[in-house]
Each structure stands twice: as structure tokens, then as C-alpha cells.
C-alpha positions, 0 to 999 in steps of 0.5 A: 250804831255804825262807825265812819272812817273819821270815828275810827280815826278819833277812837284810834287816837284816843286809844293810842294816847291813853295806852301811852299815858303812864300816870295817873295809875291805879296799881293792883300790887300785892306788897310782899315786903318793905322794899316791894314798891315798884313803879308800874313800868318795871313790872308791866313793861307791856301794859303799863299805861292806861290808868290800870292794867286791865284797861291797857290790855283791852285798849290794845285790843281796841287798837288792833280791832280798829286796824282790822276794821279800817286797814288804811287808818292813818295811825297804823304806823304809830300803832305798829311802832308802839306794839313793836316796842312793847310786845317783845318776848323779854317784856312779856316774860317780865309780865308772865313772871310777875303774875306767876309769883307766889301770892299773885294767883288772883292778879286781875282775876277774872276780868284782866285774864279774860281781856288778855285772852280776847287780845290774844285771840285778836292777835292770832286771828289777824296773824292767821288771816294776814290782815291788820298790822304788819308784825302781828305774828311777832306780837302774837307769838310773844304774848302766847306763853302768857296767854296760855298760862292765863287760859289754864288758870282760868279753866282751873279757877272755874272748875274749882269755883262753887258759885258765880259772881253776879256783880256789875263790875270787874268780878262778874263771872258771865262777862269774863266767860264770854270774852274767854269763850272767843279765845277758847273757840278760836284757839281750840282750847278744849279745857277752857271751853269745857270749863266755861260750858260746865260752869255756865250750866251749873251756875245759871241753867236753873235761874228763873224770873231774873230780879231785874229790880236790883239793876242797875247799881250805882257803879255798874258797867255791866248788866249782870242779867244781860251778860248772863243771858248772852253767855247762856245763848252761846252755851245752850245754842238751840235750847236758849229760847226755852231758858230765856222764857224762864229766865226773863223778867216780867214784861212790866219790869223789863223796862229797867233794861231798855232805859239808859242809865243816868250818869250824874258825874263823869269826873268820878271814876266809879260814876262814869262806869254808867257810861260803860253800862250803857255801852255794854247793854247796847252790845247785849241788847243788840246781840240778844235781839238776833235770837228773839222773835218779834216784837221783842227783838225790835224792842231790844234793837231800839233799846240798844240804839237808845243806849248807844245814843246816850253813851257814844258822845262821851267815849273820847271826851272828858276825864281820863277816868273815862277816856282810858277805857270806853273806846273798848266798850263802844267797839263791843257794841259795834261788834254786836251790830256787825261793825260797819264802816263807812268811808266818807269822801 
């Protein structure tokens, strides 16, 4: 699990192409009256491409992440021009106003919200550190008002929610909280951080003997159990191992997490989710391995490599239903292994 310069160029090319592709588009839009049928770019001038809104958000994060990993990326000028055209105060105001309209309180909650916060965190980090693309501070400042709204909404939503969502798809609570935790920590958002901590403890602290036999589902791109475990590692710190011992499935059944999922139809928008599952499992397994003792840590690392090998060849090939989002999950897996870049002569 490593990234060469050639790999980075290929991923960046894929990500830039898909964020600029407007159609096909799966619009998440509540129709409020007979004339309320806008085209995506009219209501989402920042995030109008890439099949759907949330994928556009996290593929923009992918572009920034690649530019940080490989500062000499050949597509950097084109990527900067794209951000200059889209990440303007006026465009963000349209996105912000749309999400704030009556009846739209659940727009892209929680998955899209969490990815927006992770994108903002990356923008702010690069602007503070003076790395990445020139102009990053402008894009960060332009997006920040929307992200501030979303952070407050997420904190309030978590505080008001009595139960988590344990699905292996977009509604999963633990995965959204993991992404949002990056923002809460990097931006010192105490309200959001406290809401994540309190909800994680209330929902997951007493979980025991995780029912691994129910994973995976046929359209999962997340492992609910592994996402929960990774979140609790972040929340519990030194108390994680005691929690893990009670939570972890029996050794005889844990193989379900260690064996890559089989993808039968990569042209199907739901079926190809399983490639994403293999990548997100690779990320979770690699990250958790660093907190476990041998020999389980080694078993998890080897399983992470197996999941990576199963999905990596598919990340930038095939149908748009796959290429519009898998790059982001590949980068999450690489980040879990401390993203390494090798430049070949």
C-alpha cells in the first residue's frame, strides 16, 4: 500500500475529470413546488459534477490531498484553475443558502456533511502550513461559512439523536463522526468534538460481541463494525484495548473482516460499492493494527494488504459509477498506512 508518482498522476487525472463531468447526475433534491426543478449547477455551483453532491465534495478533497502528497503534480495548475472557478464566495453562498432553506435540514446528512468538514480541514491545514496549491487560503476562506454552519448542525444533530445508524452505507454514524473528528480537532471546534465524544460513548461504549455474521451487505461500502472500532479507538484512547476485547468477534468468525468482498457487477452503482468496502476495510484494518498487539496486528496488516490488492486495480478504470468516488477511498487507505510516495526516475 504505497503511492508512486505515476499513481498520483493517474488518480489526479481521474479525480479532475469526474468533478468536471456534470452528467449523469443523481440529484438529492426535495421538490417543494411545481416549478422547483433546477439543474444541478444552478443550486450547486461548487459541487455540481461527479454524479452526486457528496462524491463531488470528497473528490475535491482527493485533489487537494494528492497535491499535498506530490507538490510537483503535473495537473496542479489545472486543479488550481478549477478551484479558482468554483470555490468563490458567491458560489459558496448559493450552496449555503440552498442547504439552509426550509425543509432541507437533512440534505446530505451525515455523510456529505462529514466530507465537507474533512475538505475544509484539508483546505485550512494547507493554508496554515503554506503547502499545496497557491490560492488555498482563498478557497478555505470562501468555504468556511458553509462549513461552520454544517459543523453546528452536525453537533446539534448528534446531541438530539438517541440512536446510531449502523448501516454499511452513507447513513453510517460512526464513519461520519470519524471524518468530522478531523475537523473538530484541527479547527478546535469544542462543541462538535464534545458531541462526537458523548454520542460515541453513549451509543457504542457498552457494545459487546459484535455480530460480524451480518457483514457484509450486498451494497456496503463501509464495515459498520470496523468503523465503530476505529471511532472508539479515537475517542477512548488508552481505554480502547479493554473495550476492544469485549467488542471483538470470536477468533473463529473474525475471518469475515479479513477476507476481501467479492464484486460481481462493477457496472452497477450499488454492486460496485463492494470495491469501496474493500478499500475502507483496508483503511480500518491498517489503522487498527497499530493499536493491537502481535500476532493480531500482523493479521490485520496482512488483511489490509489483501483488501487493497483486491480493489486497487479498479479505482480508476471502468464505469463512471465507480470512478466518480473510489479515488477518495483509496487515499483513505493510503493515509491509514501513512501515505508514502516514491518517485521513480
